[in-house]
C-alpha positions as protocol buffer text, in pm:
chain_id: "A"
residue {
  index: 1
  type: MET
  ca { x: 202 y: -4982 z: 2238 }
}
residue {
  index: 2
  type: ARG
  ca { x: -88 y: -4929 z: 2000 }
}
residue {
  index: 3
  type: ILE
  ca { x: -419 y: -4915 z: 2188 }
}
residue {
  index: 4
  type: LEU
  ca { x: -769 y: -4925 z: 2041 }
}
residue {
  index: 5
  type: LEU
  ca { x: -1040 y: -4750 z: 2244 }
}
residue {
  index: 6
  type: THR
  ca { x: -1406 y: -4837 z: 2199 }
}
residue {
  index: 7
  type: ASN
  ca { x: -1730 y: -4845 z: 2400 }
}
residue {
  index: 8
  type: ASP
  ca { x: -2107 y: -4897 z: 2380 }
}
residue {
  index: 9
  type: ASP
  ca { x: -2216 y: -4554 z: 2506 }
}
residue {
  index: 10
  type: GLY
  ca { x: -2114 y: -4391 z: 2179 }
}
residue {
  index: 11
  type: PHE
  ca { x: -1822 y: -4193 z: 2040 }
}
residue {
  index: 12
  type: ASP
  ca { x: -1919 y: -3870 z: 2218 }
}
residue {
  index: 13
  type: ALA
  ca { x: -1999 y: -4026 z: 2555 }
}
residue {
  index: 14
  type: PRO
  ca { x: -1835 y: -3877 z: 2867 }
}
residue {
  index: 15
  type: GLY
  ca { x: -1684 y: -4216 z: 2950 }
}
residue {
  index: 16
  type: MET
  ca { x: -1488 y: -4219 z: 2625 }
}
residue {
  index: 17
  type: LYS
  ca { x: -1319 y: -3893 z: 2725 }
}
residue {
  index: 18
  type: VAL
  ca { x: -1231 y: -4054 z: 3060 }
}
residue {
  index: 19
  type: LEU
  ca { x: -1094 y: -4361 z: 2883 }
}
residue {
  index: 20
  type: LEU
  ca { x: -883 y: -4141 z: 2658 }
}
residue {
  index: 21
  type: ASP
  ca { x: -738 y: -3962 z: 2961 }
}
residue {
  index: 22
  type: ILE
  ca { x: -651 y: -4297 z: 3120 }
}
residue {
  index: 23
  type: ALA
  ca { x: -504 y: -4441 z: 2801 }
}
residue {
  index: 24
  type: GLN
  ca { x: -281 y: -4136 z: 2750 }
}
residue {
  index: 25
  type: THR
  ca { x: -93 y: -4238 z: 3064 }
}
residue {
  index: 26
  type: LEU
  ca { x: -12 y: -4573 z: 2899 }
}
residue {
  index: 27
  type: SER
  ca { x: 68 y: -4488 z: 2536 }
}
residue {
  index: 28
  type: ASN
  ca { x: 84 y: -4211 z: 2278 }
}
residue {
  index: 29
  type: ASP
  ca { x: -40 y: -4434 z: 1994 }
}
residue {
  index: 30
  type: LEU
  ca { x: -413 y: -4428 z: 2057 }
}
residue {
  index: 31
  type: TRP
  ca { x: -697 y: -4504 z: 1817 }
}
residue {
  index: 32
  type: ILE
  ca { x: -1071 y: -4461 z: 1875 }
}
residue {
  index: 33
  type: VAL
  ca { x: -1324 y: -4666 z: 1681 }
}
residue {
  index: 34
  type: ALA
  ca { x: -1661 y: -4653 z: 1856 }
}
residue {
  index: 35
  type: PRO
  ca { x: -2033 y: -4659 z: 1774 }
}
residue {
  index: 36
  type: SER
  ca { x: -2179 y: -4334 z: 1642 }
}
residue {
  index: 37
  type: GLU
  ca { x: -2467 y: -4356 z: 1889 }
}
residue {
  index: 38
  type: GLU
  ca { x: -2532 y: -4526 z: 2220 }
}
residue {
  index: 39
  type: LYS
  ca { x: -2561 y: -4904 z: 2189 }
}
residue {
  index: 40
  type: SER
  ca { x: -2598 y: -5004 z: 2552 }
}
residue {
  index: 41
  type: GLY
  ca { x: -2735 y: -5356 z: 2591 }
}
residue {
  index: 42
  type: ALA
  ca { x: -2638 y: -5450 z: 2236 }
}
residue {
  index: 43
  type: GLY
  ca { x: -2443 y: -5749 z: 2364 }
}
residue {
  index: 44
  type: HIS
  ca { x: -2231 y: -5925 z: 2104 }
}
residue {
  index: 45
  type: SER
  ca { x: -2464 y: -5837 z: 1818 }
}
residue {
  index: 46
  type: LEU
  ca { x: -2358 y: -5770 z: 1459 }
}
residue {
  index: 47
  type: THR
  ca { x: -2522 y: -5554 z: 1194 }
}
residue {
  index: 48
  type: LEU
  ca { x: -2604 y: -5790 z: 906 }
}
residue {
  index: 49
  type: THR
  ca { x: -2912 y: -5640 z: 738 }
}
residue {
  index: 50
  type: ARG
  ca { x: -2773 y: -5308 z: 619 }
}
residue {
  index: 51
  type: PRO
  ca { x: -2440 y: -5156 z: 519 }
}
residue {
  index: 52
  type: LEU
  ca { x: -2220 y: -4984 z: 776 }
}
residue {
  index: 53
  type: ARG
  ca { x: -2071 y: -4638 z: 741 }
}
residue {
  index: 54
  type: ILE
  ca { x: -1747 y: -4511 z: 893 }
}
residue {
  index: 55
  type: ARG
  ca { x: -1691 y: -4144 z: 969 }
}
residue {
  index: 56
  type: GLN
  ca { x: -1350 y: -4001 z: 1054 }
}
residue {
  index: 57
  type: ARG
  ca { x: -1383 y: -3779 z: 1359 }
}
residue {
  index: 58
  type: GLY
  ca { x: -1022 y: -3677 z: 1409 }
}
residue {
  index: 59
  type: ASP
  ca { x: -666 y: -3805 z: 1382 }
}
residue {
  index: 60
  type: GLN
  ca { x: -691 y: -4182 z: 1438 }
}
residue {
  index: 61
  type: GLN
  ca { x: -1050 y: -4137 z: 1555 }
}
residue {
  index: 62
  type: TYR
  ca { x: -1353 y: -4293 z: 1383 }
}
residue {
  index: 63
  type: SER
  ca { x: -1719 y: -4361 z: 1451 }
}
residue {
  index: 64
  type: VAL
  ca { x: -1916 y: -4653 z: 1306 }
}
residue {
  index: 65
  type: ASP
  ca { x: -2295 y: -4648 z: 1271 }
}
residue {
  index: 66
  type: GLY
  ca { x: -2325 y: -4993 z: 1420 }
}
residue {
  index: 67
  type: THR
  ca { x: -2272 y: -5195 z: 1737 }
}
residue {
  index: 68
  type: PRO
  ca { x: -1963 y: -5219 z: 1957 }
}
residue {
  index: 69
  type: THR
  ca { x: -1879 y: -5552 z: 1793 }
}
residue {
  index: 70
  type: ASP
  ca { x: -1912 y: -5390 z: 1450 }
}
residue {
  index: 71
  type: SER
  ca { x: -1672 y: -5118 z: 1564 }
}
residue {
  index: 72
  type: VAL
  ca { x: -1403 y: -5361 z: 1679 }
}
residue {
  index: 73
  type: MET
  ca { x: -1436 y: -5569 z: 1362 }
}
residue {
  index: 74
  type: MET
  ca { x: -1409 y: -5259 z: 1144 }
}
residue {
  index: 75
  type: ALA
  ca { x: -1108 y: -5142 z: 1341 }
}
residue {
  index: 76
  type: VAL
  ca { x: -919 y: -5470 z: 1323 }
}
residue {
  index: 77
  type: ALA
  ca { x: -1015 y: -5580 z: 971 }
}
residue {
  index: 78
  type: LYS
  ca { x: -1022 y: -5243 z: 792 }
}
residue {
  index: 79
  type: ILE
  ca { x: -924 y: -4921 z: 966 }
}
residue {
  index: 80
  type: MET
  ca { x: -618 y: -5065 z: 1145 }
}
residue {
  index: 81
  type: LYS
  ca { x: -560 y: -5360 z: 913 }
}
residue {
  index: 82
  type: ASP
  ca { x: -200 y: -5266 z: 839 }
}
residue {
  index: 83
  type: GLY
  ca { x: -115 y: -5202 z: 1204 }
}
residue {
  index: 84
  type: PRO
  ca { x: -350 y: -5384 z: 1441 }
}
residue {
  index: 85
  type: PRO
  ca { x: -377 y: -5286 z: 1807 }
}
residue {
  index: 86
  type: ASP
  ca { x: -168 y: -5445 z: 2078 }
}
residue {
  index: 87
  type: LEU
  ca { x: -444 y: -5383 z: 2332 }
}
residue {
  index: 88
  type: ILE
  ca { x: -817 y: -5303 z: 2327 }
}
residue {
  index: 89
  type: LEU
  ca { x: -979 y: -5098 z: 2604 }
}
residue {
  index: 90
  type: SER
  ca { x: -1358 y: -5078 z: 2605 }
}
residue {
  index: 91
  type: GLY
  ca { x: -1540 y: -4820 z: 2818 }
}
residue {
  index: 92
  type: VAL
  ca { x: -1546 y: -4645 z: 3045 }
}
residue {
  index: 93
  type: ASN
  ca { x: -1907 y: -4756 z: 3057 }
}
residue {
  index: 94
  type: ARG
  ca { x: -2166 y: -4535 z: 3226 }
}
residue {
  index: 95
  type: GLY
  ca { x: -2291 y: -4790 z: 3478 }
}
residue {
  index: 96
  type: ALA
  ca { x: -2177 y: -5121 z: 3619 }
}
residue {
  index: 97
  type: ASN
  ca { x: -2121 y: -5437 z: 3418 }
}
residue {
  index: 98
  type: LEU
  ca { x: -2138 y: -5688 z: 3701 }
}
residue {
  index: 99
  type: GLY
  ca { x: -2265 y: -6043 z: 3727 }
}
residue {
  index: 100
  type: GLU
  ca { x: -2487 y: -6144 z: 3435 }
}
residue {
  index: 101
  type: ASP
  ca { x: -2454 y: -5792 z: 3288 }
}
residue {
  index: 102
  type: VAL
  ca { x: -2160 y: -5927 z: 3089 }
}
residue {
  index: 103
  type: THR
  ca { x: -2399 y: -6123 z: 2868 }
}
residue {
  index: 104
  type: TYR
  ca { x: -2593 y: -5808 z: 2771 }
}
residue {
  index: 105
  type: SER
  ca { x: -2315 y: -5554 z: 2775 }
}
residue {
  index: 106
  type: GLY
  ca { x: -2186 y: -5402 z: 2454 }
}
residue {
  index: 107
  type: THR
  ca { x: -1886 y: -5277 z: 2650 }
}
residue {
  index: 108
  type: VAL
  ca { x: -1785 y: -5628 z: 2756 }
}
residue {
  index: 109
  type: SER
  ca { x: -1878 y: -5771 z: 2415 }
}
residue {
  index: 110
  type: ALA
  ca { x: -1640 y: -5532 z: 2241 }
}
residue {
  index: 111
  type: ALA
  ca { x: -1364 y: -5674 z: 2459 }
}
residue {
  index: 112
  type: MET
  ca { x: -1488 y: -6025 z: 2377 }
}
residue {
  index: 113
  type: GLU
  ca { x: -1452 y: -5951 z: 2007 }
}
residue {
  index: 114
  type: GLY
  ca { x: -1098 y: -5835 z: 2067 }
}
residue {
  index: 115
  type: ALA
  ca { x: -1024 y: -6156 z: 2256 }
}
residue {
  index: 116
  type: LEU
  ca { x: -1164 y: -6358 z: 1966 }
}
residue {
  index: 117
  type: ALA
  ca { x: -919 y: -6175 z: 1741 }
}
residue {
  index: 118
  type: GLY
  ca { x: -634 y: -6274 z: 1972 }
}
residue {
  index: 119
  type: ILE
  ca { x: -583 y: -5921 z: 2106 }
}
residue {
  index: 120
  type: PRO
  ca { x: -554 y: -5860 z: 2484 }
}
residue {
  index: 121
  type: SER
  ca { x: -878 y: -5685 z: 2576 }
}
residue {
  index: 122
  type: ILE
  ca { x: -1012 y: -5516 z: 2888 }
}
residue {
  index: 123
  type: ALA
  ca { x: -1359 y: -5379 z: 2964 }
}
residue {
  index: 124
  type: LEU
  ca { x: -1398 y: -5091 z: 3212 }
}
residue {
  index: 125
  type: SER
  ca { x: -1719 y: -4971 z: 3377 }
}
residue {
  index: 126
  type: GLN
  ca { x: -1806 y: -4707 z: 3634 }
}
residue {
  index: 127
  type: CYS
  ca { x: -2074 y: -4794 z: 3890 }
}
residue {
  index: 128
  type: TYR
  ca { x: -2305 y: -4518 z: 4012 }
}
residue {
  index: 129
  type: ALA
  ca { x: -2542 y: -4490 z: 4302 }
}
residue {
  index: 130
  type: ARG
  ca { x: -2855 y: -4338 z: 4144 }
}
residue {
  index: 131
  type: GLY
  ca { x: -3036 y: -4426 z: 3824 }
}
residue {
  index: 132
  type: ASP
  ca { x: -3136 y: -4074 z: 3717 }
}
residue {
  index: 133
  type: LEU
  ca { x: -2796 y: -3912 z: 3667 }
}
residue {
  index: 134
  type: GLY
  ca { x: -2776 y: -3937 z: 3286 }
}
residue {
  index: 135
  type: ASN
  ca { x: -2457 y: -3773 z: 3161 }
}
residue {
  index: 136
  type: ASP
  ca { x: -2384 y: -3645 z: 3512 }
}
residue {
  index: 137
  type: VAL
  ca { x: -2259 y: -3985 z: 3629 }
}
residue {
  index: 138
  type: PRO
  ca { x: -1933 y: -3917 z: 3821 }
}
residue {
  index: 139
  type: PHE
  ca { x: -1630 y: -4099 z: 3676 }
}
residue {
  index: 140
  type: ASP
  ca { x: -1397 y: -3989 z: 3955 }
}
residue {
  index: 141
  type: ALA
  ca { x: -1307 y: -4342 z: 4068 }
}
residue {
  index: 142
  type: ALA
  ca { x: -1235 y: -4460 z: 3713 }
}
residue {
  index: 143
  type: LEU
  ca { x: -1031 y: -4152 z: 3628 }
}
residue {
  index: 144
  type: HIS
  ca { x: -808 y: -4176 z: 3934 }
}
residue {
  index: 145
  type: TRP
  ca { x: -780 y: -4555 z: 3959 }
}
residue {
  index: 146
  type: GLY
  ca { x: -775 y: -4646 z: 3589 }
}
residue {
  index: 147
  type: GLU
  ca { x: -400 y: -4630 z: 3539 }
}
residue {
  index: 148
  type: LYS
  ca { x: -330 y: -4803 z: 3872 }
}
residue {
  index: 149
  type: VAL
  ca { x: -544 y: -5099 z: 3772 }
}
residue {
  index: 150
  type: LEU
  ca { x: -443 y: -5118 z: 3407 }
}
residue {
  index: 151
  type: ARG
  ca { x: -67 y: -5078 z: 3427 }
}
residue {
  index: 152
  type: PRO
  ca { x: 1 y: -5413 z: 3602 }
}
residue {
  index: 153
  type: LEU
  ca { x: -252 y: -5587 z: 3374 }
}
residue {
  index: 154
  type: ILE
  ca { x: -99 y: -5478 z: 3046 }
}
residue {
  index: 155
  type: LYS
  ca { x: 238 y: -5615 z: 3159 }
}
residue {
  index: 156
  type: GLN
  ca { x: 80 y: -5953 z: 3231 }
}
residue {
  index: 157
  type: ARG
  ca { x: 34 y: -6203 z: 2948 }
}
residue {
  index: 158
  type: MET
  ca { x: -333 y: -6293 z: 2902 }
}
residue {
  index: 159
  type: ASP
  ca { x: -433 y: -6646 z: 2819 }
}
residue {
  index: 160
  type: HIS
  ca { x: -565 y: -6704 z: 2468 }
}
residue {
  index: 161
  type: ARG
  ca { x: -923 y: -6585 z: 2417 }
}
residue {
  index: 162
  type: THR
  ca { x: -963 y: -6440 z: 2761 }
}
residue {
  index: 163
  type: LEU
  ca { x: -1048 y: -6087 z: 2867 }
}
residue {
  index: 164
  type: VAL
  ca { x: -1064 y: -5889 z: 3190 }
}
residue {
  index: 165
  type: ASN
  ca { x: -1373 y: -5710 z: 3322 }
}
residue {
  index: 166
  type: ILE
  ca { x: -1307 y: -5413 z: 3554 }
}
residue {
  index: 167
  type: ASN
  ca { x: -1569 y: -5223 z: 3754 }
}
residue {
  index: 168
  type: PHE
  ca { x: -1498 y: -4908 z: 3954 }
}
residue {
  index: 169
  type: PRO
  ca { x: -1714 y: -4854 z: 4264 }
}
residue {
  index: 170
  type: ALA
  ca { x: -1952 y: -4561 z: 4299 }
}
residue {
  index: 171
  type: GLY
  ca { x: -1833 y: -4265 z: 4500 }
}
residue {
  index: 172
  type: PRO
  ca { x: -1526 y: -4042 z: 4523 }
}
residue {
  index: 173
  type: ALA
  ca { x: -1185 y: -4179 z: 4430 }
}
residue {
  index: 174
  type: ASP
  ca { x: -1059 y: -4115 z: 4784 }
}
residue {
  index: 175
  type: ASP
  ca { x: -1317 y: -4361 z: 4916 }
}
residue {
  index: 176
  type: VAL
  ca { x: -1194 y: -4651 z: 4701 }
}
residue {
  index: 177
  type: LYS
  ca { x: -1036 y: -4909 z: 4931 }
}
residue {
  index: 178
  type: GLY
  ca { x: -823 y: -5090 z: 4673 }
}
residue {
  index: 179
  type: VAL
  ca { x: -849 y: -5364 z: 4410 }
}
residue {
  index: 180
  type: ARG
  ca { x: -996 y: -5712 z: 4443 }
}
residue {
  index: 181
  type: VAL
  ca { x: -969 y: -5999 z: 4195 }
}
residue {
  index: 182
  type: VAL
  ca { x: -1305 y: -6172 z: 4219 }
}
residue {
  index: 183
  type: SER
  ca { x: -1536 y: -6406 z: 4031 }
}
residue {
  index: 184
  type: GLN
  ca { x: -1842 y: -6307 z: 3834 }
}
residue {
  index: 185
  type: GLY
  ca { x: -2155 y: -6291 z: 4048 }
}
residue {
  index: 186
  type: ILE
  ca { x: -2512 y: -6385 z: 3960 }
}
residue {
  index: 187
  type: ARG
  ca { x: -2807 y: -6176 z: 4069 }
}
residue {
  index: 188
  type: ASP
  ca { x: -3160 y: -6296 z: 4137 }
}
residue {
  index: 189
  type: TYR
  ca { x: -3367 y: -6269 z: 3817 }
}
residue {
  index: 190
  type: GLY
  ca { x: -3646 y: -6113 z: 4022 }
}
residue {
  index: 191
  type: ARG
  ca { x: -3452 y: -5788 z: 3993 }
}
residue {
  index: 192
  type: LEU
  ca { x: -3612 y: -5727 z: 3652 }
}
residue {
  index: 193
  type: GLN
  ca { x: -3882 y: -5461 z: 3638 }
}
residue {
  index: 194
  type: ILE
  ca { x: -4100 y: -5363 z: 3344 }
}
residue {
  index: 195
  type: VAL
  ca { x: -4233 y: -5007 z: 3356 }
}
residue {
  index: 196
  type: SER
  ca { x: -4557 y: -4971 z: 3157 }
}
residue {
  index: 197
  type: ASN
  ca { x: -4743 y: -4655 z: 3058 }
}
residue {
  index: 198
  type: ARG
  ca { x: -4933 y: -4497 z: 2769 }
}
residue {
  index: 199
  type: ASP
  ca { x: -4803 y: -4249 z: 2515 }
}
residue {
  index: 200
  type: PRO
  ca { x: -4993 y: -3922 z: 2432 }
}
residue {
  index: 201
  type: ARG
  ca { x: -5189 y: -4107 z: 2162 }
}
residue {
  index: 202
  type: GLY
  ca { x: -5312 y: -4367 z: 2408 }
}
residue {
  index: 203
  type: PHE
  ca { x: -5093 y: -4658 z: 2300 }
}
residue {
  index: 204
  type: GLU
  ca { x: -4931 y: -4871 z: 2568 }
}
residue {
  index: 205
  type: TYR
  ca { x: -4553 y: -4893 z: 2586 }
}
residue {
  index: 206
  type: HIS
  ca { x: -4311 y: -5085 z: 2804 }
}
residue {
  index: 207
  type: TRP
  ca { x: -3963 y: -5000 z: 2931 }
}
residue {
  index: 208
  type: PHE
  ca { x: -3718 y: -5235 z: 3097 }
}
residue {
  index: 209
  type: GLY
  ca { x: -3598 y: -5118 z: 3438 }
}
residue {
  index: 210
  type: LEU
  ca { x: -3406 y: -5266 z: 3729 }
}
residue {
  index: 211
  type: GLY
  ca { x: -3520 y: -5329 z: 4082 }
}
residue {
  index: 212
  type: PRO
  ca { x: -3305 y: -5351 z: 4397 }
}
residue {
  index: 213
  type: MET
  ca { x: -2993 y: -5566 z: 4363 }
}
residue {
  index: 214
  type: VAL
  ca { x: -3011 y: -5913 z: 4514 }
}
residue {
  index: 215
  type: GLU
  ca { x: -2658 y: -6021 z: 4596 }
}
residue {
  index: 216
  type: THR
  ca { x: -2504 y: -6365 z: 4590 }
}
residue {
  index: 217
  type: PRO
  ca { x: -2477 y: -6547 z: 4924 }
}
residue {
  index: 218
  type: ALA
  ca { x: -2096 y: -6568 z: 4913 }
}
residue {
  index: 219
  type: HIS
  ca { x: -1939 y: -6229 z: 4974 }
}
residue {
  index: 220
  type: SER
  ca { x: -1669 y: -6289 z: 4712 }
}
residue {
  index: 221
  type: THR
  ca { x: -1792 y: -6174 z: 4372 }
}
residue {
  index: 222
  type: ASP
  ca { x: -1779 y: -5857 z: 4162 }
}
residue {
  index: 223
  type: LEU
  ca { x: -2119 y: -5757 z: 4302 }
}
residue {
  index: 224
  type: GLU
  ca { x: -1998 y: -5741 z: 4661 }
}
residue {
  index: 225
  type: ALA
  ca { x: -1650 y: -5610 z: 4586 }
}
residue {
  index: 226
  type: THR
  ca { x: -1780 y: -5292 z: 4422 }
}
residue {
  index: 227
  type: ALA
  ca { x: -2051 y: -5251 z: 4686 }
}
residue {
  index: 228
  type: ASP
  ca { x: -1777 y: -5266 z: 4950 }
}
residue {
  index: 229
  type: GLY
  ca { x: -1581 y: -4989 z: 4778 }
}
residue {
  index: 230
  type: TYR
  ca { x: -1323 y: -5192 z: 4585 }
}
residue {
  index: 231
  type: VAL
  ca { x: -1235 y: -5195 z: 4218 }
}
residue {
  index: 232
  type: SER
  ca { x: -1334 y: -5540 z: 4093 }
}
residue {
  index: 233
  type: VAL
  ca { x: -1112 y: -5726 z: 3844 }
}
residue {
  index: 234
  type: THR
  ca { x: -1265 y: -6040 z: 3693 }
}
residue {
  index: 235
  type: PRO
  ca { x: -1101 y: -6262 z: 3430 }
}
residue {
  index: 236
  type: LEU
  ca { x: -1349 y: -6401 z: 3176 }
}
residue {
  index: 237
  type: HIS
  ca { x: -1309 y: -6657 z: 2900 }
}
residue {
  index: 238
  type: LEU
  ca { x: -1505 y: -6722 z: 2583 }
}
residue {
  index: 239
  type: ASP
  ca { x: -1551 y: -7098 z: 2617 }
}
residue {
  index: 240
  type: LEU
  ca { x: -1906 y: -7129 z: 2755 }
}
residue {
  index: 241
  type: THR
  ca { x: -1901 y: -7509 z: 2763 }
}
residue {
  index: 242
  type: HIS
  ca { x: -2016 y: -7659 z: 3095 }
}
residue {
  index: 243
  type: TYR
  ca { x: -1771 y: -7947 z: 3100 }
}
residue {
  index: 244
  type: GLU
  ca { x: -1918 y: -8103 z: 3415 }
}
residue {
  index: 245
  type: SER
  ca { x: -2237 y: -8185 z: 3221 }
}
residue {
  index: 246
  type: MET
  ca { x: -2077 y: -8346 z: 2918 }
}
residue {
  index: 247
  type: ASP
  ca { x: -2049 y: -8704 z: 3048 }
}
residue {
  index: 248
  type: ALA
  ca { x: -2408 y: -8706 z: 3178 }
}
residue {
  index: 249
  type: LEU
  ca { x: -2541 y: -8572 z: 2848 }
}
residue {
  index: 250
  type: ALA
  ca { x: -2334 y: -8820 z: 2648 }
}
residue {
  index: 251
  type: ARG
  ca { x: -2489 y: -9107 z: 2847 }
}
residue {
  index: 252
  type: LEU
  ca { x: -2833 y: -8991 z: 2737 }
}
residue {
  index: 253
  type: TYR
  ca { x: -2735 y: -9087 z: 2384 }
}
residue {
  index: 254
  type: GLY
  ca { x: -2559 y: -9411 z: 2473 }
}
residue {
  index: 255
  type: LYS
  ca { x: -2209 y: -9274 z: 2434 }
}
């Protein structure tokens, strides 16, 4: 099995090394094509206003000075054109991609791009308990549970243009209680915080931050599963149409 590894934290991120360790338990035909620098929060963005550059970093390993989506497109359409991947793994992200995070996440968007290309794609993220850990985020749960979660998935046929979003709970691997297949949650938008200050020259700047998590009422989504110590597995699809609204909207126009 030929597996493409990518992420949004950048080629040299600690989570990529964890993903490589996990993937080596599944295949010996591994390729890395990932952003040169961190692109967290890039979503499904493309680089359209400047050329992209590819740098070979090792045997079957490349960095792209663009977004996670750029990296997957370059991998599929250029670098691996003559032998495309059978599977795309994106991650392991430093931090959760739960609930509405999937709309911002470059990690999940890289998997979305793979799904658009018709390639089975899985996003993996490691939750952590504190926001000031930087590169010291512990990936213990992902490292020890990654193969256990992925091996059954890669044997299962994925529906066309779908992907799977996996989140590993914070804490030691021994504390993980198991795996739950759950729906995507939605947090309260009041969680957003904007941190404002002034730089040394006196100019004001603003930085997006996150407040305390507000969980969904039903205790059955990815938000609660990871908080309860389970690995969350959530199937996603790329059709964003809200079919329940179509008839009502059509009546507005006399159809």
